[in-house]
C-alpha positions, -999 to 999 in steps of 0.1 A, spaced: -114 48 -84 -131 53 -50 -148 84 -36 -120 87 -11 -93 89 -38 -114 115 -56 -116 137 -25 -78 134 -20 -73 149 -54 -93 180 -46 -73 211 -36 -74 215 1 -81 178 7 -112 164 24 -112 194 48 -108 220 20 -133 246 9 -167 234 -5 -167 257 -35 -159 230 -62 -156 235 -99 -177 217 -124 -147 195 -133 -144 183 -97 -180 174 -96 -176 155 -128 -146 136 -114 -166 126 -83 -196 115 -105 -173 95 -127 -158 77 -97 -192 67 -84 -204 56 -118 -172 35 -124 -176 19 -90 -212 9 -96 -204 -2 -131 -175 -24 -120 -196 -39 -92 -223 -48 -118 -198 -63 -142 -183 -84 -114 -218 -98 -105 -227 -116 -137 -254 -136 -120 -271 -103 -112 -273 -95 -149 -285 -130 -158 -312 -130 -131 -324 -95 -142 -331 -110 -177 -344 -144 -167 -373 -129 -146 -390 -108 -174 -381 -133 -201 -399 -160 -181 -430 -138 -180 -427 -131 -217 -420 -166 -229 -442 -186 -205 -469 -164 -190 -476 -143 -221 -476 -174 -244 -501 -192 -221 -525 -163 -220 -521 -150 -255 -554 -163 -268 -573 -153 -237 -559 -119 -229 -556 -102 -262 -558 -64 -258 -583 -43 -277 -575 -10 -293 -565 14 -266 -539 42 -266 -511 42 -276 -519 12 -298 -537 19 -331 -548 -17 -336 -553 -49 -317 -521 -62 -301 -510 -95 -288 -507 -99 -251 -469 -102 -251 -468 -68 -269 -489 -53 -242 -469 -65 -212 -435 -56 -226 -436 -21 -212 -447 -35 -179 -418 -60 -180 -394 -31 -186 -409 -15 -155 -403 -47 -136 -366 -46 -145 -364 -10 -133 -383 -19 -101 -362 -49 -92 -329 -32 -102 -338 -2 -81 -344 -24 -51 -311 -43 -58 -292 -10 -59 -308 0 -26 -298 -34 -12 -262 -26 -21 -265 7 -3 -276 -12 29 -246 -34 25 -223 -4 20 -237 11 51 -231 -20 71 -195 -22 58 -189 15 65 -186 25 29 -217 47 30 -204 67 59 -171 73 40 -191 85 10 -213 109 30 -185 125 50 -167 136 18 -167 174 12 -192 172 -17 -228 181 -10 -249 152 2 -275 158 -24 -249 155 -51 -234 123 -37 -268 105 -33 -280 117 -67 -248 104 -83 -253 70 -67 -289 71 -78 -278 80 -114 -254 51 -114 -282 27 -104 -305 41 -130 -278 37 -157 -273 0 -148 -311 -5 -149 -315 11 -184 -288 -12 -197 -307 -42 -185 -339 -29 -201 -323 -26 -235 -308 -61 -232 -343 -74 -225 -358 -56 -254 -331 -70 -277 -341 -105 -267 -378 -97 -269 -374 -84 -305 -365 -120 -316 -397 -132 -299 -418 -110 -321 -421 -79 -299 -411 -53 -325 -421 -17 -317 -411 12 -340 -374 16 -342 -377 52 -331 -394 40 -299 -362 25 -286 -347 60 -286 -378 79 -276 -384 57 -245 -349 66 -231 -362 97 -212 -392 77 -199 -369 49 -187 -346 75 -170 -375 92 -152 -391 59 -141 -358 45 -130 -351 77 -110 -385 73 -93 -380 36 -84 -344 39 -74 -353 69 -52 -380 47 -35 -353 20 -29 -329 46 -16 -356 59 8 -363 24 20 -326 17 25 -323 48 47 -348 34 73 -338 -3 72 -315 -10 102 -302 -44 92 -293 -61 60 -313 -92 69 -346 -73 71 -343 -57 37 -353 -88 17 -386 -90 34 -392 -53 28 -383 -57 -8 -409 -84 -13 -435 -64 6 -430 -34 -17 -421 -50 -51 -449 -75 -56 -479 -53 -46 -465 -24 -67 -461 -47 -97 -493 -67 -96 -515 -37 -86 -507 -18 -117 -514 -17 -154 -482 -38 -161 -502 -70 -167 -537 -59 -175 -553 -28 -190 -569 -5 -164 -603 -7 -180 -603 -45 -176 -593 -41 -139 -621 -16 -134 -647 -40 -148 -635 -69 -125 -627 -50 -93 -634 -13 -87 -614 -14 -55 -584 -28 -72 -588 -2 -99 -586 26 -73 -555 10 -58 -539 9 -93 -546 46 -98 -529 53 -64 -499 32 -74 -470 54 -88 -457 23 -106 -488 24 -129 -478 58 -142 -442 47 -147 -454 18 -169 -478 40 -189 -451 66 -194 -428 39 -208 -457 24 -229 -466 56 -246 -429 66 -251 -422 33 -268 -447 43 -295 -437 79 -298 -463 95 -276 -464 113 -243 -488 106 -215 -487 139 -197 -505 128 -166 -481 99 -161 -452 123 -167 -463 148 -141 -470 120 -115 -436 103 -121 -417 136 -118 -436 146 -86 -432 113 -69 -395 112 -78 -389 146 -62 -408 133 -31 -389 101 -28 -355 116 -36 -360 145 -11 -370 120 16 -339 99 9 -316 129 11 -331 140 44 -330 104 58 -293 101 50 -285 134 67 -265 126 98 -282 155 116 -316 141 109 -315 105 98 -304 70 107 -267 77 108 -272 103 135 -291 78 156 -263 53 153 -238 79 163 -259 89 193 -262 53 204 -225 48 201 -218 80 220 -242 72 248 -228 37 251 
């Protein structure tokens, strides 16, 4: 089911009135979710690579630094924890980060192939179409996170069973923030070839300059400058939100930061994809002037 087939089923066709019913919005959302889900299922190597990366950190990196980088008692932990237990929420954030960028890469590809233009000229509101595509990317990311946690459980990372359910809202909000960032970046990248370099420029600084691998207090002791950078990094708050939720707690500061940054990134992406203001308009103007 494509977005075009969905719009053809709407009374009045693509040029019909814009006063849609809830059922019609649901049909459009379902079409976008199915399309992204089928794309993910057809790209099995994407699923494997999404698991290999964090599992490599868990099995090799964490095992090598287990005795050196044990974590003292800090919230939300009530006792000393092994290093692999500490970095697990950060690895969940890594999956969301890489998956969000992968979803934005597919948006750049769709734009190059003309599929994004077909999506945005449909009669549904632009904010709904982009939010639906964002929701599809977040859903795929969350599935990857739970697959990773299932493997990590056999490696000895066993948080409370209730944490797997309680962390779902944190994963959703963090995924929305990171996918919104990827969507915003994809709106300003003109060529598919340039996006890989931009991804590396964004992903690795965000990941390493955060609390994903080391506690903030330890970073503050070693480098006050890096500590300030970590505090300014929104990925830090996404990781802490996941970490606290996994143990049945809420980090309210991280929650507010993640929600605020998500609104900022998503709003920027919606404006950037607006043909009257964004990149698509500039392409149309160039084509018209030519």
